[in-house]
N, C-alpha and C positions, 0 to 999 in steps of 0.2 A: 504494500500500500504506500502510495506516495505521501510523504510528510509535507504538511502545509508550512509555509513560512510564517513567522510571527505576524507579519503584516497581513497575510491572507487570513489567518485565524481571527485577527481583530475585525477585519471587514466582514467575515462570516458572522461573528457574534453580533456585530452591529446590525446586520441584515435580519438576523433572527429576532432581535429586540424590536427593530423598527416595523417589520411587516407581520409580526405575530398578531392574530386577531384578539387574543386575550390581553388584558391590561397588565403589563409587566412593569415592575418598579424596583428600585434599589433604595433602601433607607440607610442613613448613617447610623452609627451607634447612639447618636443623640436624637434620632427620630426624624431627621430632615430628609426630604426627598432629594436624592443625589442624581438619579437617572430615571426617566420614565419614557414609555413609548407613546405613539399617537393614540392607541386605544384608551389610554388613561384619560386623555383630554375629552374623549367622547363620553366616558362614564362620569368624570368629575365636573366637566363643563369649563375647566380652566385651560389656558394655553400652556404649552410646555414650559415657558419661562415663568409663568405664574405658579405652577405646581412646585417648581424648584425653590420657590421662595417661602414655602409653607411647611409647617410641621404636620406630621400625620394626624395628630390630635386636633388640629385646627378644623378639620372637616368632619369629625365624628359627632354624631348626636350625643348629647350629654350622658344619656343612659349607657352608652357604650364605652365610655372613657376607661373605667376601671378594668373591665374584662379585656379590652384591647391592650392596655398597658401590661397586664399579666401575660398575655400571649407574646407580646414584644420582648418582655424580659426572659421568657422561656426560650425563645429563639436565640437570644443573645447568650444563653447558657448552653446552646448546642442542641436544643430540642425543636424539631420542625413542628409547626402547628397548622391545623386546618379548622376553620371556624366560619361562622356567619356574622356579619356586622351591618351597621346602618350608618350612612354618611349623608351630609348635606351636599346636594348639587350646587353649583355656583348660583343658580337661579332660585335656590331655597327649597326645592323639592327633595324628598327623602329618596335615597337609593339603597336597596338591599343588595349586599354583596356576599358572594362566597369567596373566601380568601384562604390562600395557603402561603405561609412564609417559612423560609429555611435560613439557617445561618450562612453568611457569605464568608468563606474562609480563604485566607492568603497566608502562606508560610506558617501554617498551623496556628493561625491567630484569627479570631472572628473580627472582621473589619466592618461588618454591616449586616443588613438583612435583604435577601432577595425574595420578592413576593409576586404572586399571580392573583389577580382579582377578576371575578366574573359577575356580571349583572344577573341576579337571581330571576328577574322578570324575563330576560332573554332565555335563561335556562329552562324555565317553565314552558315558554312558548315552543322551545325545541322539543321538549318531552311530549307536548301535546301533538305536535306535527308528526312525531314518530308513530303515534298510534292511529292517526287518520288514514294512513295507508299501510295496513298490515302486510300486504303482499310485497310492497316495495321496501319497507323499512323494518319489518318484523325481525329480520336477522340481526339488525343492529341492537334491538332490545334483547334478543336471545344471547348475543355475544357480549353484551355490556358487562363490564367488571363491577358495576354498581348493582346491588340487589334491587329488583323491581318486582312489584306484586300488584295484581288487580283483584279487588274484592267488591262484591255487591252485597249490601246489607250485612256486612261483616263476614260473608262466606267467601273463601278464596276461589277465584275463577282462573287465575294464572299466576305463576311465579317463574321467573327466569332461573337458569342454573345457578347464578350468583346468589339468588335469594334462597333457593333450596339448600345451598351449601351453608349460608349464614344460619338458617334455622337448624341445620343438622340432618335434613332429610336426604334420602338416597335418590328419590325420584319425585317428579311433580305430582304423580298419582297419589303419593302419601299425603299431599296437602290439599288436593282438589276437594272443594265442598266443605272443608273444615272451617271452624270459626277461628278468626284471627285472634280472638280473645284468649284462646287456648295457649297462645304462644307469647303472651305478654304478662309481665309482672303485675300483681294486683294494684301496685301504685299507678300503673298506666291505664288500667281498664276503664276507669271513669272518663278519662280524657278521650279514649278511643270511642266509647259509646256516644259521647257528646258529638264527636266529629261525624259519626255515622248518621246521627239524627239531624245533622245540619246540611244534608245534601240539598242544594238549591238549583244550581244551573250548570250546564256543560261549560267547561273552560274556566271555571272558578278555581283559583289556586288554593291549595291547602297550606295553611300557615305552618312553617317549619317548627318543630317542637322536639325536645329530647324525651325519649321513652326508654324503658327497660324491656328487652326481649329475652324470653327464656327458650334456649335451644332444647332439642329433644333429649339431650343428655343431662339437662338440668342446669347447665351453665347460664348465668345471667350476662347479657351483653348490652352495654350502653349504645344506643343508636340515635341518630338524628334523622327525623322523618319529615319528608316534604312530598308534595305531589300535586295532582290536579284531578278535577272531576271530568270524566270522559264518557262518551257514549259507547258502551260495550255490549254488543249483541242486542242493540235496541233498548238498553236500559242504562240509566245513570250509574256509574261505578267509580270507584276510587283507584287511580293509578298512583301507587306509592313508591317512593324511592327511599331506601334505607341506607344510611351511611354509618359504618361501625366507628364509634368514637371512643372505644374502650381504652385505646392507647393514650389518647389525649386526656381522658379522665384520670388515668393512672398517673400521668405526668403532672396534672394539676394537683392531685392529692399529695404526690411526693413533694411538690413545691410548697404546698400549704404546710405539710408536716415539717419540712425543713425550716420554713420561716418561724413556725411555732417553737421549734427546738432552739434556734438561734436567739429568739426573744427570751426564752426561758433561761438560757445561759447568761445573756446580757443583764437580765434583771435580777440575777442571783449571785453575780460575782462582785467581789469587793473593789475591783479596779473601776476607775471612772471610764465609762463608755459613752460616747456622744457622737452625733452627726451634725455637722455645721455646713450650711449652704455657702455659696460663693460670696454672699453679702455679709457673712459673719454671723448669721442668726442660727440659733440652735433649733434643729428640726427634731432631735431626740436626745434625751439625757437619761442615763440609767438611774435607778433609785439610789445607787451608791453615792450620788452627788449630795443627797440630803444627809446621809450618814457621815460623810467625810467633810463636806463643806457647809452643811446646814441649809443649802438651797433646795427648794422643792423642784422635782423633775417635771412637774406639770406646768 
């Protein structure tokens, strides 16, 4: 195989970035956009120059700030993250995104974050179009790596191979006609029942939500569920896409436990532990400050 020159490699990487239909971006370790492609401008509504002047938190809806910061910190620690979030378009509209971020490594050092963002609205439209022409696109659903299921009034009508594998079944026949409630944790049953009772019109998106699925072997799997209401064999039915988020959940729990352990250590040691911002203000002071100096840490 012919080896590419450094110049050729850079040009190829630039082309991949520029012409990719997905929104690609690179964030600095401080959260500023360093590089973005044209697809980002379509989703965000800002020009390339404007995007590079903002921090990723500047465009997040307030409710998403904490969870996005957590994912950002996880990626900086070397853990890839995949999640959904909501941002403000430049014109003020809300945009729902599916995002995947990974650490950007150079010389064994994390120098930033590389991310891919997809507009959830466009994803739902794509899923719906797949089912409108079963003859032409059925194979794409069958071969999709994402678990896909169709159910009518809670009874399974179809599940692709990825879905049967997720549930732990050997064949589709094992699932056909079965109640989907049999495969979900009691904590998720009421949510699913409410969803089934809210079937209104073809083409309506199903709000993404996290649920707990129980495999045939009894293993509990955390999944993120989204979908759309379709016309299946002349009746309204739910086309659902299940995304396994168990790995993400484990990483979040490990991070939470780690933070608790570090706080426990800091608040019980006799040494003075503090965090000071760039302006010289205390952001955290351990209880030992009161014991040693007589100053309250609050």
